[in-house]
N, C-alpha and C positions, 0 to 999 in steps of 0.2 A: 626924263624932263617927268617934272612932281604936278601930280595935279591934285589939286584939293577942290573936294566940299563939304558940306556943311548943315545939319536940319537942326532945329529945335523943336520940342515938340511938349506944350503943357496939358493936362487934360486929371479932372475930380478923380479923384481917390477910391471910385468905384470898380466893382470887379469885373464887370464886364468891358473897362477901358483896356481892362491888359490882355485883350486878344487884338484891339485895335492896335496898339503900344505894339505890338510885336510882328503886323504885316506892316504898317508902315515902316518900323527899320529894315522889314525883309525886303521891301520895294526899296528902300535908298538903297541897302546895299547889292540890290539888284543888277546897278551899274558896271559892280566888282568880277561881271557874269561867274560868279559862283557856282559852285558845282552844287546836286541837290543836298548832300550831307553839309555843307560849309553853311548853305541858307540855314537850313536844317540846324544846326548847332548854335546859330545867332540867333535865331527864335525861338528857342527853346531858355539859351540862357536870358533873354531877356523878358522871356515872360517872367519866369523866377525873381528877376530880379523888383519886377513894376509887382508882383502879387505880396512880395517881404514888402515895399511900401507901401501896399494899400493895406496889408492883414497886419504887421509892425506897427510903421511907420505911423498911422492913424486909426490905433486899435479903437477907440471910442466915437471915432465922430469924420467930418469928410477933412479933404484939404488938395492940396496942389501936390500933382506926381510930374515931375520937368527930363525928360526924354533930350540928349545931344547926344550927335553923333557928328564923325569925322571922318571923313574919308581920303586917306592920305595917298597915293602909287597904287600897294593892293594890300593896301593896309584899315581899318575900320576903329574908330575909339567910339565905344558909345558910352554916358552917363546918367545912370535914374538915379534922381536926386527926389526926396522927400525931407518936409520941412515939421518933421511928426517929433514920436517921443526921441528917438537917438538907439543907442545901444548901449549898454552900460559896458560890458565885455566885449568887444567885438574878438580877439583870441577863440573864447570859449564858444561864444554864436556861431563861429564859423566850422566848430569840431563837428563832423559828419556823425550825423541824428540827433542832435543838439535841437531840439525844439522849447522855445516857450510856451505852446499854444496846444500843448498833449490833447487836452480836450476837444480841437477841433481836427485832431487827425492828422495832422502836421509831420511829414515824413523827416525834417530837421535835418534833407538834404538840399536845401538852395543854395546855399555857397558853395559846395561839394560838387551841382551840377551845372554851377558857374564857373568851375575853375576847371571842371573837365572839358566845356567846350570851346571856351575860352582857350588863348596863348596865355593871357594875363590878367590878373585881376585883383584890384584894391578896394579898399572900404574904409570911410572917412567917416565919424561918427562922433557927436556930442551932442548928448542927452537932454530933452527937454530942445533941442534947436533943428534934431534931421541927422539926417544917413543920406549919405552919395556914393551911390556904389560905382566904380569904375572898372571895364574891362573892352579889350582888344583882341582882335583874331590879324591875323597874316591868312589873304585869300592866295592860295596856290594855284589855285587854274588859271590866275591871269597871267602869272609868271612861266607857268610852263606854255603857253602861248604862242609867248615872246622868243 
């Protein structure tokens, strides 16, 4: 049986909204009966993506961050989008330790963290129009119980 559910969240690109987004997505994902590790993985990846949208997408001002999630069977797909600066070189931005903000003591590991904790990661970006990060994770805990 295919079960599908979705959610959408929009908020201002303020740093204190990062934890709000993380908790909302975790609460939504909890219907998949995840392990604590699976839930922590999702929360960490969402935190990284939202932080990137706030710090890099809207570097000099405020904008809107859009978080969407779809659950289908034992899988969650999450997209985090900004309509900010965009990324000129996605491949370069996804290299471990690369940061465009060394003055902010950024580690340059955001995309690497997302890739590590999620099963799938893709990034679409257009300079001056924004960036959309798509991630997916398959929850093993639910299928193990069947």
